[in-house]
C-alpha positions as protocol buffer text, in pm:
chain_id: "A"
residue {
  index: 1
  type: MET
  ca { x: -2375 y: 169 z: 211 }
}
residue {
  index: 2
  type: VAL
  ca { x: -2407 y: 499 z: 10 }
}
residue {
  index: 3
  type: MET
  ca { x: -2554 y: 450 z: -348 }
}
residue {
  index: 4
  type: ASP
  ca { x: -2572 y: 659 z: -659 }
}
residue {
  index: 5
  type: ARG
  ca { x: -2197 y: 712 z: -631 }
}
residue {
  index: 6
  type: ALA
  ca { x: -1973 y: 789 z: -938 }
}
residue {
  index: 7
  type: VAL
  ca { x: -1764 y: 478 z: -992 }
}
residue {
  index: 8
  type: ILE
  ca { x: -1490 y: 422 z: -1228 }
}
residue {
  index: 9
  type: VAL
  ca { x: -1359 y: 54 z: -1321 }
}
residue {
  index: 10
  type: THR
  ca { x: -1069 y: 0 z: -1549 }
}
residue {
  index: 11
  type: GLY
  ca { x: -1035 y: -336 z: -1734 }
}
residue {
  index: 12
  type: ALA
  ca { x: -1419 y: -374 z: -1698 }
}
residue {
  index: 13
  type: ALA
  ca { x: -1477 y: -593 z: -2003 }
}
residue {
  index: 14
  type: SER
  ca { x: -1389 y: -930 z: -1829 }
}
residue {
  index: 15
  type: GLY
  ca { x: -1276 y: -1085 z: -1533 }
}
residue {
  index: 16
  type: ILE
  ca { x: -1245 y: -912 z: -1211 }
}
residue {
  index: 17
  type: GLY
  ca { x: -1332 y: -571 z: -1370 }
}
residue {
  index: 18
  type: ARG
  ca { x: -1649 y: -707 z: -1499 }
}
residue {
  index: 19
  type: ALA
  ca { x: -1727 y: -867 z: -1163 }
}
residue {
  index: 20
  type: VAL
  ca { x: -1657 y: -548 z: -979 }
}
residue {
  index: 21
  type: ALA
  ca { x: -1874 y: -340 z: -1243 }
}
residue {
  index: 22
  type: SER
  ca { x: -2159 y: -585 z: -1164 }
}
residue {
  index: 23
  type: LEU
  ca { x: -2145 y: -562 z: -811 }
}
residue {
  index: 24
  type: PHE
  ca { x: -2134 y: -168 z: -804 }
}
residue {
  index: 25
  type: ALA
  ca { x: -2435 y: -181 z: -1051 }
}
residue {
  index: 26
  type: GLU
  ca { x: -2638 y: -391 z: -814 }
}
residue {
  index: 27
  type: ALA
  ca { x: -2554 y: -128 z: -542 }
}
residue {
  index: 28
  type: GLY
  ca { x: -2733 y: 150 z: -765 }
}
residue {
  index: 29
  type: ASP
  ca { x: -2426 y: 341 z: -825 }
}
residue {
  index: 30
  type: ARG
  ca { x: -2338 y: 504 z: -1168 }
}
residue {
  index: 31
  type: LEU
  ca { x: -2055 y: 345 z: -1381 }
}
residue {
  index: 32
  type: ALA
  ca { x: -1782 y: 471 z: -1587 }
}
residue {
  index: 33
  type: LEU
  ca { x: -1630 y: 157 z: -1763 }
}
residue {
  index: 34
  type: ILE
  ca { x: -1294 y: 171 z: -1928 }
}
residue {
  index: 35
  type: ASP
  ca { x: -1132 y: -102 z: -2151 }
}
residue {
  index: 36
  type: VAL
  ca { x: -941 y: -130 z: -2478 }
}
residue {
  index: 37
  type: ASN
  ca { x: -1166 y: -391 z: -2587 }
}
residue {
  index: 38
  type: MET
  ca { x: -1480 y: -199 z: -2671 }
}
residue {
  index: 39
  type: GLU
  ca { x: -1674 y: -492 z: -2828 }
}
residue {
  index: 40
  type: ALA
  ca { x: -1610 y: -693 z: -2522 }
}
residue {
  index: 41
  type: LEU
  ca { x: -1704 y: -396 z: -2312 }
}
residue {
  index: 42
  type: GLN
  ca { x: -2031 y: -314 z: -2484 }
}
residue {
  index: 43
  type: GLU
  ca { x: -2126 y: -714 z: -2460 }
}
residue {
  index: 44
  type: ALA
  ca { x: -2040 y: -693 z: -2081 }
}
residue {
  index: 45
  type: SER
  ca { x: -2247 y: -379 z: -2032 }
}
residue {
  index: 46
  type: LYS
  ca { x: -2554 y: -538 z: -2115 }
}
residue {
  index: 47
  type: GLU
  ca { x: -2578 y: -701 z: -1779 }
}
residue {
  index: 48
  type: LEU
  ca { x: -2566 y: -402 z: -1585 }
}
residue {
  index: 49
  type: GLY
  ca { x: -2878 y: -231 z: -1726 }
}
residue {
  index: 50
  type: ASP
  ca { x: -2902 y: 110 z: -1866 }
}
residue {
  index: 51
  type: GLY
  ca { x: -2663 y: 395 z: -1801 }
}
residue {
  index: 52
  type: ALA
  ca { x: -2317 y: 262 z: -1776 }
}
residue {
  index: 53
  type: GLU
  ca { x: -2073 y: 529 z: -1969 }
}
residue {
  index: 54
  type: LEU
  ca { x: -1827 y: 331 z: -2175 }
}
residue {
  index: 55
  type: PHE
  ca { x: -1482 y: 449 z: -2266 }
}
residue {
  index: 56
  type: ASP
  ca { x: -1240 y: 312 z: -2521 }
}
residue {
  index: 57
  type: VAL
  ca { x: -921 y: 390 z: -2334 }
}
residue {
  index: 58
  type: ASP
  ca { x: -558 y: 255 z: -2319 }
}
residue {
  index: 59
  type: VAL
  ca { x: -450 y: 307 z: -1982 }
}
residue {
  index: 60
  type: SER
  ca { x: -91 y: 316 z: -2077 }
}
residue {
  index: 61
  type: SER
  ca { x: -144 y: 641 z: -2233 }
}
residue {
  index: 62
  type: SER
  ca { x: -125 y: 928 z: -1983 }
}
residue {
  index: 63
  type: GLY
  ca { x: -289 y: 1160 z: -2248 }
}
residue {
  index: 64
  type: ASP
  ca { x: -575 y: 918 z: -2314 }
}
residue {
  index: 65
  type: VAL
  ca { x: -645 y: 864 z: -1943 }
}
residue {
  index: 66
  type: ALA
  ca { x: -621 y: 1245 z: -1838 }
}
residue {
  index: 67
  type: SER
  ca { x: -881 y: 1294 z: -2146 }
}
residue {
  index: 68
  type: ALA
  ca { x: -1095 y: 1006 z: -2041 }
}
residue {
  index: 69
  type: ILE
  ca { x: -1109 y: 1126 z: -1647 }
}
residue {
  index: 70
  type: ARG
  ca { x: -1205 y: 1493 z: -1784 }
}
residue {
  index: 71
  type: ASP
  ca { x: -1478 y: 1340 z: -1996 }
}
residue {
  index: 72
  type: ILE
  ca { x: -1612 y: 1113 z: -1705 }
}
residue {
  index: 73
  type: THR
  ca { x: -1629 y: 1412 z: -1460 }
}
residue {
  index: 74
  type: SER
  ca { x: -1810 y: 1620 z: -1705 }
}
residue {
  index: 75
  type: ARG
  ca { x: -2061 y: 1348 z: -1762 }
}
residue {
  index: 76
  type: LEU
  ca { x: -2114 y: 1216 z: -1411 }
}
residue {
  index: 77
  type: GLY
  ca { x: -2020 y: 1535 z: -1225 }
}
residue {
  index: 78
  type: ARG
  ca { x: -1785 y: 1394 z: -977 }
}
residue {
  index: 79
  type: ILE
  ca { x: -1591 y: 1086 z: -893 }
}
residue {
  index: 80
  type: ASP
  ca { x: -1644 y: 874 z: -582 }
}
residue {
  index: 81
  type: VAL
  ca { x: -1461 y: 547 z: -651 }
}
residue {
  index: 82
  type: LEU
  ca { x: -1188 y: 469 z: -872 }
}
residue {
  index: 83
  type: CYS
  ca { x: -1115 y: 77 z: -920 }
}
residue {
  index: 84
  type: ASN
  ca { x: -797 y: -8 z: -1116 }
}
residue {
  index: 85
  type: VAL
  ca { x: -854 y: -342 z: -1237 }
}
residue {
  index: 86
  type: ALA
  ca { x: -674 y: -326 z: -1599 }
}
residue {
  index: 87
  type: GLY
  ca { x: -373 y: -580 z: -1617 }
}
residue {
  index: 88
  type: VAL
  ca { x: -189 y: -820 z: -1806 }
}
residue {
  index: 89
  type: LEU
  ca { x: 30 y: -1116 z: -1742 }
}
residue {
  index: 90
  type: ASP
  ca { x: 373 y: -1185 z: -1876 }
}
residue {
  index: 91
  type: GLY
  ca { x: 376 y: -1554 z: -1960 }
}
residue {
  index: 92
  type: TYR
  ca { x: 578 y: -1624 z: -1651 }
}
residue {
  index: 93
  type: ALA
  ca { x: 894 y: -1528 z: -1829 }
}
residue {
  index: 94
  type: PRO
  ca { x: 1207 y: -1519 z: -1631 }
}
residue {
  index: 95
  type: ALA
  ca { x: 1416 y: -1202 z: -1676 }
}
residue {
  index: 96
  type: THR
  ca { x: 1653 y: -1361 z: -1933 }
}
residue {
  index: 97
  type: GLU
  ca { x: 1352 y: -1415 z: -2147 }
}
residue {
  index: 98
  type: THR
  ca { x: 1169 y: -1099 z: -2095 }
}
residue {
  index: 99
  type: SER
  ca { x: 1209 y: -889 z: -2402 }
}
residue {
  index: 100
  type: ASP
  ca { x: 1213 y: -487 z: -2389 }
}
residue {
  index: 101
  type: ASP
  ca { x: 861 y: -503 z: -2539 }
}
residue {
  index: 102
  type: LEU
  ca { x: 733 y: -729 z: -2274 }
}
residue {
  index: 103
  type: TRP
  ca { x: 882 y: -554 z: -1989 }
}
residue {
  index: 104
  type: GLN
  ca { x: 743 y: -216 z: -2106 }
}
residue {
  index: 105
  type: LYS
  ca { x: 398 y: -339 z: -2195 }
}
residue {
  index: 106
  type: THR
  ca { x: 360 y: -501 z: -1850 }
}
residue {
  index: 107
  type: LEU
  ca { x: 481 y: -235 z: -1662 }
}
residue {
  index: 108
  type: SER
  ca { x: 299 y: 51 z: -1842 }
}
residue {
  index: 109
  type: ILE
  ca { x: -43 y: -129 z: -1829 }
}
residue {
  index: 110
  type: ASN
  ca { x: 8 y: -275 z: -1466 }
}
residue {
  index: 111
  type: LEU
  ca { x: 170 y: 2 z: -1302 }
}
residue {
  index: 112
  type: SER
  ca { x: 177 y: 346 z: -1507 }
}
residue {
  index: 113
  type: GLY
  ca { x: -200 y: 263 z: -1599 }
}
residue {
  index: 114
  type: PRO
  ca { x: -303 y: 296 z: -1219 }
}
residue {
  index: 115
  type: PHE
  ca { x: -64 y: 591 z: -1161 }
}
residue {
  index: 116
  type: TYR
  ca { x: -232 y: 771 z: -1427 }
}
residue {
  index: 117
  type: THR
  ca { x: -566 y: 725 z: -1359 }
}
residue {
  index: 118
  type: CYS
  ca { x: -498 y: 814 z: -989 }
}
residue {
  index: 119
  type: ARG
  ca { x: -311 y: 1134 z: -1080 }
}
residue {
  index: 120
  type: ALA
  ca { x: -605 y: 1236 z: -1290 }
}
residue {
  index: 121
  type: ALA
  ca { x: -882 y: 1131 z: -1048 }
}
residue {
  index: 122
  type: ILE
  ca { x: -745 y: 1264 z: -720 }
}
residue {
  index: 123
  type: PRO
  ca { x: -781 y: 1633 z: -786 }
}
residue {
  index: 124
  type: VAL
  ca { x: -1161 y: 1569 z: -876 }
}
residue {
  index: 125
  type: MET
  ca { x: -1221 y: 1359 z: -561 }
}
residue {
  index: 126
  type: ARG
  ca { x: -1049 y: 1618 z: -345 }
}
residue {
  index: 127
  type: ASP
  ca { x: -1249 y: 1891 z: -485 }
}
residue {
  index: 128
  type: GLY
  ca { x: -1560 y: 1683 z: -442 }
}
residue {
  index: 129
  type: GLY
  ca { x: -1460 y: 1607 z: -58 }
}
residue {
  index: 130
  type: GLY
  ca { x: -1311 y: 1299 z: -93 }
}
residue {
  index: 131
  type: GLY
  ca { x: -1353 y: 942 z: -229 }
}
residue {
  index: 132
  type: ALA
  ca { x: -1204 y: 575 z: -227 }
}
residue {
  index: 133
  type: ILE
  ca { x: -918 y: 427 z: -479 }
}
residue {
  index: 134
  type: VAL
  ca { x: -892 y: 52 z: -506 }
}
residue {
  index: 135
  type: ASN
  ca { x: -609 y: -94 z: -686 }
}
residue {
  index: 136
  type: ILE
  ca { x: -577 y: -458 z: -797 }
}
residue {
  index: 137
  type: ALA
  ca { x: -228 y: -565 z: -682 }
}
residue {
  index: 138
  type: SER
  ca { x: -149 y: -952 z: -648 }
}
residue {
  index: 139
  type: ILE
  ca { x: 6 y: -1211 z: -431 }
}
residue {
  index: 140
  type: SER
  ca { x: 289 y: -1131 z: -666 }
}
residue {
  index: 141
  type: SER
  ca { x: 333 y: -800 z: -450 }
}
residue {
  index: 142
  type: PHE
  ca { x: 461 y: -998 z: -175 }
}
residue {
  index: 143
  type: VAL
  ca { x: 609 y: -1328 z: -332 }
}
residue {
  index: 144
  type: ALA
  ca { x: 767 y: -1467 z: -654 }
}
residue {
  index: 145
  type: GLY
  ca { x: 593 y: -1737 z: -862 }
}
residue {
  index: 146
  type: GLY
  ca { x: 264 y: -1576 z: -928 }
}
residue {
  index: 147
  type: GLY
  ca { x: 437 y: -1431 z: -1251 }
}
residue {
  index: 148
  type: GLY
  ca { x: 731 y: -1363 z: -1431 }
}
residue {
  index: 149
  type: ALA
  ca { x: 977 y: -1082 z: -1350 }
}
residue {
  index: 150
  type: ALA
  ca { x: 801 y: -792 z: -1510 }
}
residue {
  index: 151
  type: TYR
  ca { x: 454 y: -920 z: -1383 }
}
residue {
  index: 152
  type: THR
  ca { x: 597 y: -951 z: -1025 }
}
residue {
  index: 153
  type: ALA
  ca { x: 809 y: -607 z: -1049 }
}
residue {
  index: 154
  type: SER
  ca { x: 468 y: -419 z: -1158 }
}
residue {
  index: 155
  type: LYS
  ca { x: 268 y: -570 z: -878 }
}
residue {
  index: 156
  type: HIS
  ca { x: 527 y: -488 z: -618 }
}
residue {
  index: 157
  type: GLY
  ca { x: 501 y: -134 z: -755 }
}
residue {
  index: 158
  type: VAL
  ca { x: 135 y: -118 z: -729 }
}
residue {
  index: 159
  type: LEU
  ca { x: 147 y: -184 z: -373 }
}
residue {
  index: 160
  type: GLY
  ca { x: 408 y: 67 z: -325 }
}
residue {
  index: 161
  type: LEU
  ca { x: 196 y: 303 z: -517 }
}
residue {
  index: 162
  type: THR
  ca { x: -102 y: 247 z: -313 }
}
residue {
  index: 163
  type: ARG
  ca { x: 77 y: 311 z: 24 }
}
residue {
  index: 164
  type: GLN
  ca { x: 223 y: 625 z: -97 }
}
residue {
  index: 165
  type: LEU
  ca { x: -94 y: 757 z: -241 }
}
residue {
  index: 166
  type: ALA
  ca { x: -285 y: 657 z: 107 }
}
residue {
  index: 167
  type: PHE
  ca { x: -2 y: 851 z: 300 }
}
residue {
  index: 168
  type: ASP
  ca { x: -28 y: 1161 z: 62 }
}
residue {
  index: 169
  type: HIS
  ca { x: -405 y: 1200 z: 32 }
}
residue {
  index: 170
  type: GLY
  ca { x: -570 y: 1035 z: 330 }
}
residue {
  index: 171
  type: ASN
  ca { x: -601 y: 1357 z: 513 }
}
residue {
  index: 172
  type: GLU
  ca { x: -786 y: 1496 z: 213 }
}
residue {
  index: 173
  type: GLY
  ca { x: -1050 y: 1227 z: 253 }
}
residue {
  index: 174
  type: ILE
  ca { x: -926 y: 1009 z: 6 }
}
residue {
  index: 175
  type: ARG
  ca { x: -887 y: 650 z: 123 }
}
residue {
  index: 176
  type: VAL
  ca { x: -645 y: 419 z: -95 }
}
residue {
  index: 177
  type: ASN
  ca { x: -617 y: 33 z: -83 }
}
residue {
  index: 178
  type: ALA
  ca { x: -517 y: -265 z: -267 }
}
residue {
  index: 179
  type: VAL
  ca { x: -685 y: -598 z: -320 }
}
residue {
  index: 180
  type: CYS
  ca { x: -418 y: -864 z: -361 }
}
residue {
  index: 181
  type: PRO
  ca { x: -577 y: -1194 z: -543 }
}
residue {
  index: 182
  type: GLY
  ca { x: -426 y: -1520 z: -602 }
}
residue {
  index: 183
  type: ALA
  ca { x: -535 y: -1738 z: -887 }
}
residue {
  index: 184
  type: THR
  ca { x: -849 y: -1605 z: -1016 }
}
residue {
  index: 185
  type: ARG
  ca { x: -1004 y: -1732 z: -1340 }
}
residue {
  index: 186
  type: SER
  ca { x: -1061 y: -1445 z: -1580 }
}
residue {
  index: 187
  type: GLY
  ca { x: -992 y: -1325 z: -1933 }
}
residue {
  index: 188
  type: MET
  ca { x: -623 y: -1255 z: -1834 }
}
residue {
  index: 189
  type: THR
  ca { x: -569 y: -1615 z: -1702 }
}
residue {
  index: 190
  type: GLU
  ca { x: -809 y: -1834 z: -1933 }
}
residue {
  index: 191
  type: TYR
  ca { x: -505 y: -1917 z: -2161 }
}
residue {
  index: 192
  type: LEU
  ca { x: -384 y: -2117 z: -1843 }
}
residue {
  index: 193
  type: PHE
  ca { x: -677 y: -2349 z: -1893 }
}
residue {
  index: 194
  type: THR
  ca { x: -569 y: -2468 z: -2217 }
}
residue {
  index: 195
  type: GLU
  ca { x: -331 y: -2763 z: -2291 }
}
residue {
  index: 196
  type: ALA
  ca { x: -81 y: -2508 z: -2452 }
}
residue {
  index: 197
  type: GLY
  ca { x: -111 y: -2271 z: -2154 }
}
residue {
  index: 198
  type: ARG
  ca { x: -69 y: -2498 z: -1851 }
}
residue {
  index: 199
  type: ASN
  ca { x: 180 y: -2416 z: -1585 }
}
residue {
  index: 200
  type: ALA
  ca { x: 294 y: -2701 z: -1357 }
}
residue {
  index: 201
  type: HIS
  ca { x: 411 y: -2446 z: -1097 }
}
residue {
  index: 202
  type: VAL
  ca { x: 75 y: -2279 z: -1086 }
}
residue {
  index: 203
  type: ASP
  ca { x: -121 y: -2596 z: -1083 }
}
residue {
  index: 204
  type: ALA
  ca { x: 86 y: -2742 z: -807 }
}
residue {
  index: 205
  type: ALA
  ca { x: 51 y: -2409 z: -598 }
}
residue {
  index: 206
  type: ILE
  ca { x: -307 y: -2405 z: -636 }
}
residue {
  index: 207
  type: ALA
  ca { x: -378 y: -2759 z: -531 }
}
residue {
  index: 208
  type: GLY
  ca { x: -146 y: -2688 z: -223 }
}
residue {
  index: 209
  type: THR
  ca { x: -368 y: -2394 z: -100 }
}
residue {
  index: 210
  type: PRO
  ca { x: -600 y: -2441 z: 174 }
}
residue {
  index: 211
  type: ALA
  ca { x: -879 y: -2349 z: -85 }
}
residue {
  index: 212
  type: GLY
  ca { x: -751 y: -2580 z: -343 }
}
residue {
  index: 213
  type: ARG
  ca { x: -922 y: -2404 z: -623 }
}
residue {
  index: 214
  type: TRP
  ca { x: -930 y: -2073 z: -848 }
}
residue {
  index: 215
  type: ALA
  ca { x: -1116 y: -1785 z: -726 }
}
residue {
  index: 216
  type: ASP
  ca { x: -1443 y: -1677 z: -896 }
}
residue {
  index: 217
  type: PRO
  ca { x: -1378 y: -1282 z: -1004 }
}
residue {
  index: 218
  type: LYS
  ca { x: -1687 y: -1199 z: -776 }
}
residue {
  index: 219
  type: GLU
  ca { x: -1510 y: -1323 z: -456 }
}
residue {
  index: 220
  type: ILE
  ca { x: -1234 y: -1069 z: -539 }
}
residue {
  index: 221
  type: GLY
  ca { x: -1508 y: -802 z: -644 }
}
residue {
  index: 222
  type: ARG
  ca { x: -1668 y: -801 z: -331 }
}
residue {
  index: 223
  type: VAL
  ca { x: -1355 y: -748 z: -134 }
}
residue {
  index: 224
  type: VAL
  ca { x: -1305 y: -455 z: -357 }
}
residue {
  index: 225
  type: ARG
  ca { x: -1669 y: -326 z: -307 }
}
residue {
  index: 226
  type: TRP
  ca { x: -1620 y: -353 z: 74 }
}
residue {
  index: 227
  type: LEU
  ca { x: -1317 y: -148 z: 51 }
}
residue {
  index: 228
  type: ALA
  ca { x: -1468 y: 121 z: -144 }
}
residue {
  index: 229
  type: SER
  ca { x: -1770 y: 147 z: 103 }
}
residue {
  index: 230
  type: ASP
  ca { x: -1805 y: 361 z: 421 }
}
residue {
  index: 231
  type: GLU
  ca { x: -1792 y: 29 z: 607 }
}
residue {
  index: 232
  type: ALA
  ca { x: -1410 y: 39 z: 531 }
}
residue {
  index: 233
  type: SER
  ca { x: -1367 y: 397 z: 650 }
}
residue {
  index: 234
  type: PHE
  ca { x: -1074 y: 345 z: 899 }
}
residue {
  index: 235
  type: VAL
  ca { x: -885 y: 128 z: 640 }
}
residue {
  index: 236
  type: HIS
  ca { x: -604 y: 331 z: 458 }
}
residue {
  index: 237
  type: GLY
  ca { x: -300 y: 199 z: 272 }
}
residue {
  index: 238
  type: ALA
  ca { x: -411 y: -164 z: 355 }
}
residue {
  index: 239
  type: ALA
  ca { x: -336 y: -480 z: 116 }
}
residue {
  index: 240
  type: TYR
  ca { x: -623 y: -716 z: 133 }
}
residue {
  index: 241
  type: VAL
  ca { x: -498 y: -1064 z: 41 }
}
residue {
  index: 242
  type: ALA
  ca { x: -779 y: -1286 z: -102 }
}
residue {
  index: 243
  type: ASP
  ca { x: -554 y: -1564 z: -243 }
}
residue {
  index: 244
  type: GLY
  ca { x: -725 y: -1899 z: -96 }
}
residue {
  index: 245
  type: GLY
  ca { x: -440 y: -1935 z: 128 }
}
residue {
  index: 246
  type: TRP
  ca { x: -157 y: -1927 z: -145 }
}
residue {
  index: 247
  type: THR
  ca { x: 72 y: -1698 z: 51 }
}
residue {
  index: 248
  type: ILE
  ca { x: 62 y: -1930 z: 358 }
}
residue {
  index: 249
  type: ALA
  ca { x: 61 y: -2268 z: 191 }
}
């Protein structure tokens, strides 16, 4: 595995993003970490050692993302890996209970965010001879019930974006793939472990999976790290499901 790559991770302050960042740090890569919660990002970066570049960026803002990618390129010299992890849930709201604000927020972070980062990073990767992009999709890219109307629509979109980017840019040396987690304990899902946030459908679905449990974020992070590595050199446009068997149960 090539080390000392320039790696961007969005949503790096907690959950899967934090786990992904720690795994790349262990591999000796140079990190540019993005999140809207700078205090949490600074706390998370303490476990990574010295050298991680931190960026307070709202991925739903195309201007902020473009500016950050320019800054990252200037500081790191290149972009070898982009991991789009930042995301939000929608409270499992059906369409009839989804406000315009909830719809726009969910789509802008979960789908527009990866689009903006990819659009800005791909020319840098192309100029540098290639790279790898890994988008965090979801079981909700395939089935209903993993979120509400907005979340499920956004994650179907992430998978479509992943496939189109792979088709458009694979011949430029840029591999684009997706990881589709099932139930993963993270900052995004922590409220589901409170009495107020309990969701009977989710509890029953997890209990009925072959794994019978929630994933640890690092279990998802290891799939991300592999897809970004040379060991996955012939993998283009794939959707790797890591769901404990949710979608087969």
